[in-house]
C-alpha positions in Angstrom: 5.0 63.8 12.9 4.8 60.4 11.3 3.4 57.9 13.9 3.3 55.0 11.4 4.9 51.9 12.9 8.2 50.7 11.5 7.7 47.1 10.3 11.2 46.7 8.8 12.3 44.4 11.6 9.7 41.9 10.4 11.9 41.0 7.4 15.3 40.9 9.2 17.1 37.6 9.6 20.6 38.7 10.6 20.0 37.7 14.3 19.9 34.0 13.3 21.4 33.6 9.8 24.7 35.1 11.0 25.6 31.6 12.2 26.2 30.8 8.6 29.1 33.2 8.3 31.8 30.5 7.8 29.8 28.8 5.0 28.9 32.1 3.4 32.6 33.3 3.4 33.8 29.9 2.1 31.3 30.1 -0.8 32.3 33.7 -1.6 36.0 32.8 -1.6 35.5 30.0 -4.0 33.2 32.2 -6.2 35.8 35.0 -6.4 38.6 32.5 -7.3 36.3 31.0 -10.0 35.5 34.5 -11.4 39.2 35.3 -11.8 40.0 31.9 -13.2 37.4 32.4 -15.9 38.5 35.9 -16.6 35.3 37.4 -15.4 37.1 39.6 -12.9 40.8 40.4 -12.6 43.2 38.3 -10.5 44.0 41.5 -8.5 40.4 42.1 -7.6 39.9 38.4 -6.7 43.0 38.5 -4.4 41.7 41.6 -2.7 38.3 40.0 -2.2 39.8 36.8 -0.8 42.0 38.7 1.6 39.2 41.0 2.7 36.9 38.0 3.3 39.6 36.6 5.5 39.7 39.8 7.5 35.9 39.8 7.8 35.9 36.2 9.1 38.5 37.2 11.7 36.4 40.1 12.8 33.4 38.0 13.3 35.3 35.3 15.2 36.9 38.0 17.4 33.5 39.6 18.1 34.5 42.8 16.5 32.2 42.7 13.4 29.8 45.6 13.2 26.5 43.8 12.5 23.9 46.1 11.1 20.2 45.0 11.3 19.2 47.6 8.7 21.1 45.5 6.1 18.6 42.6 6.8 20.8 39.6 6.4 24.2 38.0 6.6 25.0 38.4 3.0 24.5 42.1 2.8 26.4 42.7 6.1 29.4 40.8 4.8 29.3 42.5 1.4 29.0 46.0 3.0 31.9 45.3 5.4 34.0 44.0 2.6 33.4 47.2 0.6 34.6 49.3 3.5 37.7 47.1 3.9 38.8 46.8 0.3 36.9 49.4 -1.7 35.2 49.1 -5.1 36.6 45.6 -5.8 34.1 44.3 -3.4 31.3 45.2 -5.8 32.6 42.6 -8.2 32.1 39.6 -5.9 28.4 39.3 -6.6 28.9 38.9 -10.3 27.3 35.8 -11.6 25.3 34.9 -8.5 22.2 35.8 -6.6 21.4 35.7 -2.9 19.0 32.9 -3.9 21.8 30.5 -4.9 24.1 31.9 -2.3 21.8 31.0 0.6 21.1 27.6 -0.9 24.8 27.0 -0.9 25.2 28.1 2.7 22.5 25.8 3.9 23.9 22.8 2.1 27.4 23.5 3.5 25.9 23.9 7.0 23.8 20.7 6.6 26.8 18.7 5.6 28.7 19.8 8.7 25.7 19.2 10.9 25.4 15.7 9.6 29.1 15.0 10.3 28.8 16.4 13.8 25.7 14.3 14.6 27.2 11.1 13.2 30.4 11.6 15.2 28.3 12.3 18.3 26.1 9.2 17.8 29.2 7.1 17.4 30.2 8.3 20.9 26.8 7.3 22.2 27.2 3.9 20.6 30.6 3.5 22.2 29.1 4.3 25.6 26.4 1.7 25.1 29.0 -0.9 24.1 31.1 -0.1 27.1 28.1 -0.7 29.4 27.2 -3.9 27.5 30.8 -5.2 28.0 30.7 -4.2 31.7 27.5 -6.0 32.4 27.6 -8.6 29.7 26.5 -11.7 31.7 23.7 -10.0 33.7 20.2 -11.2 33.0 17.3 -8.8 33.5 13.5 -8.8 33.0 12.4 -8.1 29.5 9.1 -6.3 29.1 6.1 -6.1 26.9 3.2 -3.8 27.8 5.5 -2.7 30.6 4.8 -6.0 32.2 7.6 -8.5 33.0 7.7 -10.9 30.1 10.9 -13.0 29.6 14.5 -12.9 30.8 17.0 -11.1 28.5 20.6 -10.1 28.9 21.1 -6.5 29.9 23.6 -6.3 27.1 21.0 -7.5 24.6 18.7 -4.7 25.7 21.4 -2.1 25.2 22.2 -3.4 21.8 18.7 -2.7 20.7 19.5 1.0 21.1 22.7 0.5 19.3 20.6 -0.7 16.3 18.3 2.3 16.5 21.2 4.7 16.4 22.8 2.7 13.6 19.6 3.4 11.6 19.8 7.1 12.5 23.3 7.3 11.2 22.2 5.6 8.0 19.4 8.2 7.6 21.9 11.1 8.3 24.3 9.6 5.7 21.5 9.6 3.2 20.7 13.2 4.0 24.3 14.1 3.4 24.4 12.5 0.0 21.4 14.6 -1.1 22.8 17.7 0.4 26.0 17.1 -1.5 24.9 19.0 -4.5 26.3 22.4 -5.6 23.6 25.0 -6.3 25.9 28.0 -6.8 25.7 29.1 -10.5 22.0 28.8 -10.6 21.6 32.6 -10.1 18.2 33.9 -9.1 16.4 31.1 -10.8 17.4 30.8 -14.5 21.2 30.4 -14.4 23.7 33.2 -15.1 24.9 34.8 -18.4 28.6 34.4 -17.5 31.0 31.6 -18.5 31.2 30.3 -14.9 32.9 27.0 -14.1 30.6 25.2 -11.7 32.7 22.0 -11.7 35.6 24.1 -10.3 33.3 25.5 -7.6 32.2 22.0 -6.7 35.8 20.8 -6.3 36.7 23.9 -4.3 33.8 23.4 -1.9 33.9 19.6 -1.7 30.7 18.8 -3.5 30.5 15.6 -5.5 28.1 17.0 -8.1 26.4 20.1 -9.4 22.6 20.8 -9.5 20.9 19.8 -12.8 18.1 22.4 -12.7 18.5 26.0 -11.6 14.9 26.5 -10.6 15.0 23.4 -8.4 18.4 24.3 -7.0 17.4 27.7 -5.5 14.1 26.5 -4.1 15.0 23.0 -2.8 15.0 22.5 0.9 14.4 18.8 0.9 17.7 18.2 2.4 16.8 20.4 5.4 13.5 18.4 5.8 15.5 15.2 5.6 17.9 16.3 8.3 15.0 17.4 10.6 13.2 14.1 9.9 16.3 12.1 10.7 16.8 14.2 13.8 13.1 13.7 14.9 13.6 9.9 14.6 16.9 10.1 16.5 15.3 12.2 19.3 12.4 9.7 19.5 15.0 7.0 20.2 16.6 9.1 22.8 13.2 9.7 24.3 12.5 6.0 24.5 15.8 5.5 26.2 15.0 8.4 28.5 11.7 6.8 29.5 13.4 3.6 30.5 16.2 5.4 32.4 13.5 7.3 34.3 11.6 4.2 35.1 14.7 2.2 36.0 16.0 4.9 38.3 12.8 5.0 40.3 12.4 3.3 43.6 9.7 1.1 42.2 12.2 -0.4 39.7 15.5 0.2 41.4 17.4 -1.1 38.3 20.0 1.7 37.9 21.7 4.6 39.6 22.7 7.6 37.5 25.7 9.7 38.3 25.1 12.6 40.6 25.9 15.2 37.9 23.0 13.9 35.8 20.4 14.1 38.6 19.0 17.0 40.6 17.5 17.4 44.0 14.2 18.8 45.2 13.7 22.2 46.7 11.8 20.6 49.7 12.6 16.9 49.5 16.2 16.2 50.3 16.1 12.5 49.4 15.2 13.1 45.7 17.5 12.3 42.8 15.5 13.4 39.9 16.6 12.2 36.4 16.2 15.6 35.0 18.5 15.2 32.0 16.6 12.2 30.7 13.3 14.0 31.4 14.5 17.1 29.4 15.6 14.9 26.5 12.1 13.3 26.5 10.6 16.8 26.5 12.8 18.3 23.8 11.8 15.6 21.4 8.5 17.3 20.9 10.3 20.5 20.1 12.2 18.8 17.3 8.9 17.3 16.0 7.5 20.8 15.9 10.3 22.2 13.9 9.9 19.5 11.3 6.1 20.0 11.0 6.6 23.8 10.7 9.0 23.5 7.8 6.9 20.9 6.0 3.9 23.3 6.4 6.0 26.2 5.1 7.1 24.3 2.0 3.8 22.7 1.0 2.3 25.7 -0.8 5.3 27.3 -2.4 5.3 27.8 -6.1 8.7 27.8 -8.0 11.1 29.3 -7.4 12.4 31.3 -4.4 9.9 32.9 -2.1 10.6 34.9 1.0 8.8 32.1 3.0 12.1 30.2 2.7 13.6 32.6 5.2 11.6 30.6 7.7 13.6 27.4 7.0 16.4 28.4 9.4 15.3 29.1 13.0 13.6 25.7 13.4 16.4 24.0 11.6 19.1 25.6 13.7 17.2 24.8 16.9 16.9 21.2 15.8 20.6 21.0 15.1 21.4 22.5 18.5 18.9 20.3 20.4 20.1 17.1 18.7 23.7 17.9 19.3 23.3 18.8 23.0 21.1 15.7 23.6 23.8 13.5 21.9 26.5 15.1 24.1 24.5 14.6 27.3 23.9 10.9 26.6 27.5 10.2 25.6 28.6 11.7 28.9 25.7 10.2 31.1 25.7 6.6 30.0 29.3 5.6 31.1 28.4 6.6 34.7 25.3 4.4 34.8 25.5 1.8 37.6 23.3 -1.3 37.1 21.9 -2.8 40.3 22.7 -6.4 39.3 21.3 -8.2 42.3 18.0 -6.4 41.8 17.6 -7.1 38.1 18.8 -10.7 38.3 16.4 -11.5 41.2 13.4 -10.1 39.2 14.5 -11.9 36.1 14.5 -15.1 38.1 11.0 -14.8 39.3 9.1 -17.9 38.3 6.3 -16.1 36.5 8.9 -14.9 34.0 9.5 -18.5 33.0 6.0 -19.5 32.0 6.9 -19.6 28.3 9.9 -21.7 29.0 7.7 -24.2 30.9 5.4 -24.3 27.9 8.4 -25.0 25.7 9.4 -27.7 28.2 6.0 -29.4 27.6 6.5 -29.0 23.8 9.8 -30.9 24.3 7.7 -33.7 25.8 5.5 -33.9 22.7 2.7 -31.6 23.8 1.4 -29.3 21.0 2.4 -25.7 21.7 -1.2 -24.4 21.8 -2.1 -27.1 24.3 1.1 -26.4 26.3 0.2 -22.7 26.3 -3.3 -23.4 27.7 -1.9 -25.6 30.4 0.5 -22.9 31.5 -2.2 -20.3 31.4 -4.3 -22.4 33.9 -1.2 -23.1 36.0 -0.4 -19.4 36.3 -4.0 -18.6 37.2 -3.9 -21.3 39.9 -0.6 -19.8 41.3 -2.2 -16.3 41.3 -5.2 -17.6 43.3 -2.9 -19.4 45.8 -0.5 -16.4 46.0 2.6 -18.5 45.2 5.1 -18.6 42.4 5.6 -21.4 39.9 8.8 -22.4 41.6 7.0 -23.0 44.9 4.4 -25.3 43.3 4.8 -29.0 44.4 5.4 -31.5 41.6 2.2 -33.3 42.3 0.3 -30.0 41.6 2.2 -29.5 38.4 1.2 -33.1 37.4 -2.5 -32.3 38.1 -2.3 -30.0 35.1 -0.2 -32.3 32.9 1.3 -35.7 33.5 4.2 -34.6 31.3 5.7 -32.6 34.1 8.6 -34.1 36.1 11.3 -32.7 38.4 13.0 -31.1 35.4 10.7 -28.1 35.8 12.8 -27.0 38.7 15.9 -26.7 36.6 14.4 -24.0 34.4 16.1 -20.7 35.4 16.4 -17.2 34.0 19.9 -18.0 32.8 18.7 -21.1 31.1 15.8 -19.2 29.6 18.2 -16.7 28.0 20.6 -19.4 26.9 17.8 -21.2 25.1 17.3 -18.3 22.8 20.3 -19.2 20.7 19.1 -18.3 17.3 20.4 -15.3 15.3 19.3 -12.1 16.9 18.4 -13.8 20.2 19.4 -13.1 23.7 21.6 -16.2 24.4 25.0 -15.2 25.7 26.9 -16.5 22.6 24.6 -14.6 20.3 24.9 -11.5 22.3 28.7 -11.8 22.4 28.7 -12.1 18.6 26.4 -9.1 18.2 28.5 -7.1 20.6 31.7 -7.9 18.7 30.1 -7.1 15.4 28.8 -3.7 16.8 32.3 -2.9 18.0 33.7 -3.7 14.6 31.1 -1.5 12.9 32.0 1.5 15.0 35.7 0.9 14.5 35.4 0.6 10.8 33.2 3.7 10.5 35.7 5.7 12.4 38.7 4.5 10.4 36.9 5.0 7.1 34.9 8.2 7.8 34.9 10.7 5.0 33.4 13.7 6.8 
């Protein structure tokens, strides 16, 4: 009796690479048509192959496909099933290609689709942010540095900061798509193929803008996967930053927002709790995406040319990244429109006199005091108020004038709204600037949707 362990399962990838079935079949259909067009196989065999591949796809989508782990991967499962459906003609399909350029093609096709889905989803998140910004456009809130109240800003201005982050994410994804938009099929195992294939025809059939220039690079390149995962990591970082703010803002200590009930959960023992679990999970899942990126970079760093079986490890982390990013995008696109801003709370905090110390320094500058001197005066004034346990607004004018004779009753006209309005330079938080930025952002989304080429 042979008691040796069976390690065959160690090499099997069918349990995860089967999600590439649509891309694999599309590539095979184009390849069969090209082979017939070039006279490499007969038109009759190509027609049988294309018809059989259509039946295979239908079986997979109907859940009736007989997956066989002993065949290791997606490609061999489909080819074996095709042979059983159409007979010997199936054996001609793999003429002029290798599993090396076949999987490189599948991954590029999948990446292009993943980019298109992510970009469309991020546009949805941006629309949600713009809707909130419109709804609460005049509201002034505390802006923060070091998580300490700093200066008044418009809530819409704060939201538009995230719009800009996601705009950069979209740009990075677009860059990734351009570099994924290269046809590797026709590279063979590593050296090209000895058949008169028409790679330009394949590129047109599969929607690629260009063909690969070097067969060895084409079968071993996974830069585009790294790029997607890097772009996803940055995007998840932005969602994580937003999550952190939503978590803080929803707390009793801040009390800035209320999230819709479907995006909070209760406690098993504390009935009053409304935990922002969706935001917390997005914050947590960000590390998971970082891990996938580092794993792939580590896999690739020591690989000699060309294909190595290590490249089988490019998929699970990549697929998990795609899924995590897509579900996170979908959650935020659904969660943000139901956010309720507690306007009285944020406006009352924005109006606290300590938030206006910089404006009072600027007020002194307007009286001819050098800024550094004005800054020092206000630092001493704020320390005096802290010792007295009062706000700047409560300070009598004669005490203001003890620190500087330039103070007059105009100090009491400095408000949070006035502070925000004073920041009327490009990119600032003044209402006219925010209105311009909001309109520009809305145009950018509308133009991207009308001119999308995905």
